[in-house]
C-alpha positions in Angstrom: -60.0 35.2 -2.7 -57.9 35.8 -5.8 -55.2 37.4 -3.7 -55.0 34.4 -1.5 -54.8 32.1 -4.5 -52.0 34.3 -6.0 -50.1 34.4 -2.7 -50.3 30.6 -2.3 -49.1 30.1 -5.9 -46.1 32.4 -5.2 -45.2 30.6 -2.0 -45.4 27.2 -3.7 -43.3 28.5 -6.6 -40.7 29.9 -4.1 -40.6 26.6 -2.2 -40.2 24.7 -5.5 -37.4 27.0 -6.5 -35.6 26.7 -3.2 -36.0 22.9 -3.4 -34.5 22.9 -6.9 -31.6 25.1 -5.7 -30.9 22.8 -2.8 -31.0 19.7 -5.0 -28.7 21.4 -7.6 -26.3 22.5 -4.8 -26.0 18.9 -3.4 -25.7 17.4 -6.9 -22.9 19.9 -7.7 -21.1 19.1 -4.5 -21.4 15.4 -5.2 -20.1 15.8 -8.8 -17.1 17.7 -7.5 -16.0 16.2 -4.2 -17.0 12.6 -4.9 -15.9 12.5 -8.5 -13.2 9.8 -9.2 -10.8 12.5 -10.4 -11.0 14.4 -7.2 -10.9 11.3 -5.0 -7.9 9.8 -6.8 -6.0 13.0 -6.5 -5.9 12.6 -2.7 -4.7 9.0 -2.9 -2.3 8.9 -5.8 1.3 10.1 -6.0 1.9 13.8 -6.8 4.7 16.4 -6.9 3.3 18.3 -3.8 2.0 17.7 -0.3 -1.5 18.9 0.5 -1.7 21.1 3.6 -4.4 23.2 5.2 -5.2 26.4 3.3 -3.8 28.5 6.1 -0.4 27.0 5.3 -0.7 27.5 1.6 -2.8 24.6 0.4 0.0 22.8 -1.5 3.7 22.5 -0.7 5.4 21.7 -4.0 8.5 19.5 -4.1 11.3 21.2 -5.9 12.5 19.7 -9.2 16.2 19.0 -8.7 16.7 17.7 -12.2 15.9 20.1 -15.1 16.1 17.3 -17.7 14.8 13.7 -17.7 17.3 11.2 -16.5 16.5 8.6 -19.1 14.9 9.1 -22.5 14.3 6.8 -25.4 13.6 9.0 -28.4 10.7 11.2 -27.4 9.6 8.8 -24.6 10.7 9.8 -21.1 11.4 6.7 -19.0 12.8 8.3 -15.9 11.8 11.9 -15.3 14.1 12.7 -12.3 11.3 14.6 -10.5 11.0 13.8 -6.9 7.4 12.9 -5.9 5.6 12.7 -2.6 5.9 8.9 -2.4 9.7 9.1 -3.1 10.1 11.6 -0.2 8.1 9.4 2.1 10.2 6.4 1.2 13.4 8.3 1.9 12.1 9.4 5.2 11.0 5.9 6.1 14.4 4.5 5.2 16.2 7.2 7.2 14.0 6.6 10.2 14.5 2.8 10.1 18.3 3.2 9.7 18.5 5.5 12.7 16.2 3.4 14.9 17.9 0.1 14.2 21.4 1.7 14.4 20.5 2.9 17.9 19.0 -0.4 18.9 22.1 -2.3 17.6 24.5 -0.2 19.5 22.4 -0.6 22.7 22.2 -4.3 22.2 25.9 -4.7 21.5 26.6 -3.2 25.0 25.1 -6.3 26.5 22.6 -4.5 28.6 19.0 -5.5 29.2 16.4 -4.1 26.8 15.0 -0.8 28.3 12.6 1.7 26.9 9.4 1.3 24.8 11.1 1.7 21.4 13.8 -1.0 22.2 11.2 -3.5 23.5 8.8 -2.8 20.7 11.4 -3.3 17.9 12.8 -6.4 19.6 9.3 -7.9 20.0 8.7 -7.4 16.3 12.1 -8.9 15.3 11.6 -12.0 17.5 8.1 -12.5 16.2 9.2 -12.4 12.5 12.1 -14.7 13.3 10.2 -17.3 15.3 6.7 -17.1 13.8 7.4 -16.3 10.1 11.0 -17.1 9.0 11.6 -20.3 10.8 8.3 -22.0 10.1 8.2 -21.0 6.5 11.9 -21.3 5.5 13.3 -23.7 8.1 15.5 -23.1 11.1 18.7 -23.9 9.1 18.1 -21.3 6.3 15.9 -18.7 8.2 18.9 -16.8 9.5 20.2 -16.0 6.0 16.9 -14.4 4.9 15.9 -12.8 8.2 17.5 -9.4 7.3 15.5 -9.3 4.0 12.3 -10.2 5.7 12.8 -7.6 8.5 13.5 -4.9 5.9 10.4 -5.8 4.0 8.2 -5.8 7.1 9.4 -2.6 8.7 9.7 -0.6 5.5 6.2 -1.6 4.4 4.8 -0.9 7.8 6.4 2.5 8.0 4.9 3.5 4.6 1.5 2.1 5.6 1.6 4.2 8.8 2.5 7.3 6.9 -0.8 7.0 5.2 -2.5 7.6 8.6 -1.0 11.1 8.9 -3.0 13.8 7.2 -1.4 15.4 4.1 1.2 12.6 3.7 -0.4 9.6 1.9 0.7 6.0 1.7 3.3 5.0 -0.8 2.0 1.5 -0.7 -1.2 2.8 -2.4 0.9 2.9 -5.6 1.2 -0.2 -7.7 4.7 0.8 -8.8 5.9 0.8 -5.2 4.3 -2.6 -4.4 5.6 -3.9 -7.7 9.1 -3.0 -6.7 8.7 -5.0 -3.5 7.4 -8.0 -5.4 10.2 -7.8 -8.0 12.8 -7.8 -5.2 11.1 -10.8 -3.6 11.0 -12.6 -6.9 14.7 -12.0 -7.4 15.5 -13.3 -3.9 13.3 -16.4 -4.4 14.7 -17.3 -7.8 18.3 -16.3 -7.0 18.5 -18.1 -3.7 16.9 -21.2 -5.3 19.3 -21.3 -8.2 22.2 -20.7 -5.8 21.3 -23.7 -3.7 20.2 -26.1 -6.4 21.9 -24.7 -9.6 20.0 -23.3 -12.5 19.0 -26.6 -14.0 18.3 -28.1 -10.6 16.0 -25.2 -9.6 14.1 -25.4 -12.9 13.7 -29.2 -12.5 12.5 -28.8 -8.9 9.5 -26.9 -10.1 7.9 -30.2 -11.1 7.1 -32.6 -8.2 8.5 -36.1 -8.5 5.9 -38.4 -10.0 6.1 -42.1 -11.0 4.5 -42.0 -14.4 4.7 -44.3 -17.4 6.9 -42.8 -20.1 4.0 -42.1 -22.6 2.3 -40.1 -19.8 5.4 -38.3 -18.6 6.2 -37.0 -22.0 2.9 -35.0 -22.1 2.3 -34.3 -18.4 5.7 -33.2 -17.1 6.2 -30.4 -19.7 2.7 -29.1 -19.1 3.1 -29.2 -15.3 6.4 -27.4 -15.6 4.9 -24.6 -17.7 2.1 -24.2 -15.2 4.5 -24.0 -12.3 6.8 -21.5 -14.0 3.7 -19.4 -15.0 2.5 -19.7 -11.4 5.8 -18.4 -10.1 5.3 -15.2 -11.9 1.6 -15.0 -11.0 2.2 -15.4 -7.3 4.5 -12.4 -7.2 2.2 -10.4 -9.4 -0.6 -11.1 -6.9 1.7 -10.2 -4.1 2.1 -6.7 -5.5 -1.6 -6.3 -6.3 -2.8 -7.5 -2.9 -0.9 -4.9 -1.0 -1.7 -2.1 -3.4 -5.4 -2.9 -3.6 -5.9 -3.0 0.2 -4.1 0.2 0.9 -5.5 2.1 -2.1 -9.1 1.0 -1.4 -8.9 1.9 2.3 -7.7 5.4 1.6 -10.1 5.9 -1.2 -13.1 5.0 1.0 -11.7 7.4 3.7 -11.4 10.1 1.1 -15.0 9.5 0.0 -16.3 9.8 3.5 -14.5 13.1 4.0 -15.7 14.2 0.6 -19.3 14.0 1.9 -18.7 17.0 4.1 -17.5 19.0 1.2 -20.4 17.8 -1.0 -23.0 19.3 1.4 -20.9 22.2 2.8 -23.1 24.8 1.1 -26.3 23.6 2.8 -27.7 23.1 6.2 -27.3 19.4 5.8 -23.6 19.7 6.9 -24.7 19.9 10.5 -26.3 16.4 10.2 -23.8 14.9 7.8 -20.5 16.1 9.3 -20.8 14.4 12.8 -21.7 11.1 11.2 -18.9 11.4 8.7 -16.3 12.3 11.3 -17.3 9.3 13.5 -17.3 6.9 10.5 -13.9 8.3 9.5 -12.5 7.7 13.0 -13.8 4.1 13.0 -12.4 3.5 9.5 -9.1 5.0 10.6 -8.9 2.5 13.4 -9.5 -0.3 10.9 -6.9 1.2 8.6 -4.4 1.2 11.5 -5.0 -2.6 11.9 -4.8 -3.1 8.1 -1.4 -1.3 8.1 0.1 -3.9 10.4 -1.8 -6.8 8.8 -0.7 -6.1 5.3 2.9 -5.7 6.3 2.6 -9.1 8.0 0.9 -10.8 5.1 3.4 -9.5 2.6 6.3 -10.7 4.7 4.7 -14.0 5.5 4.0 -14.8 1.8 7.5 -13.7 0.9 8.9 -16.1 3.5 6.7 -18.9 2.1 7.9 -18.3 -1.5 11.5 -18.3 -0.3 11.0 -21.5 1.6 9.4 -23.2 -1.4 12.4 -22.3 -3.5 14.8 -23.7 -0.9 13.1 -27.1 -0.7 12.3 -29.1 -3.8 8.9 -30.7 -4.2 
């Protein structure tokens, strides 16, 4: 009887120890694979491309500049080190240049559009011209800004789609990249408005025409003008944040799903978790593919609206 009690106690102790080990293993995996540092590493910019371990794990981008390109005292402003997102931007620019050079040469021959690439690019161009540029800017001015809007749309779309390829990443998941797009849009909006109305005319046009008594106009018009100028900066700031937040969050959630496999890789739970995670990741990838097109469209559409508002006074 005592032997049975001792054996039962040992079995219970062994089970408790196994349960503790399993719980500790899962907790350790969660702390590593689902930690913000680990997840952000897969989404943010870096000086290397992540590849499967059989190919080396990491492909480092060579540093072509031994010294920083711009320093102010001890502060480095421009490092000169190529990063993953820079390489992707160069690849996207080269691909778009080659694709549209080919399409332009084919179109200049006067022949009918043939081939999937030609028809797809022409469909996008016609859609942006007829459904974005003309309604937002006006038929008279749309043609002048169409090259800028097309460049925005296709460049952002290419960078978004790169994020769907394993080991690449999306450059639009960086606030600095989306901020550059927003700054360019701001310069086009303000520059084109000032070119059409003059500097003073553009600044005056920020306040809508109101028939107010003099004692009210003295207080209201300067306040409204300050709000409108502040809003001009805020609109373009939000333009950058919207694209960055959507792309960053989507890839972060996808990285978290994949991280669940690594979190339970040392336990039998992987056989139950992995299939669910893979199916969820596939579903999320389809959603991310839709978001890639949607965010390129939204950014281009809002840019066209801002340009149109600058071309036409209140």
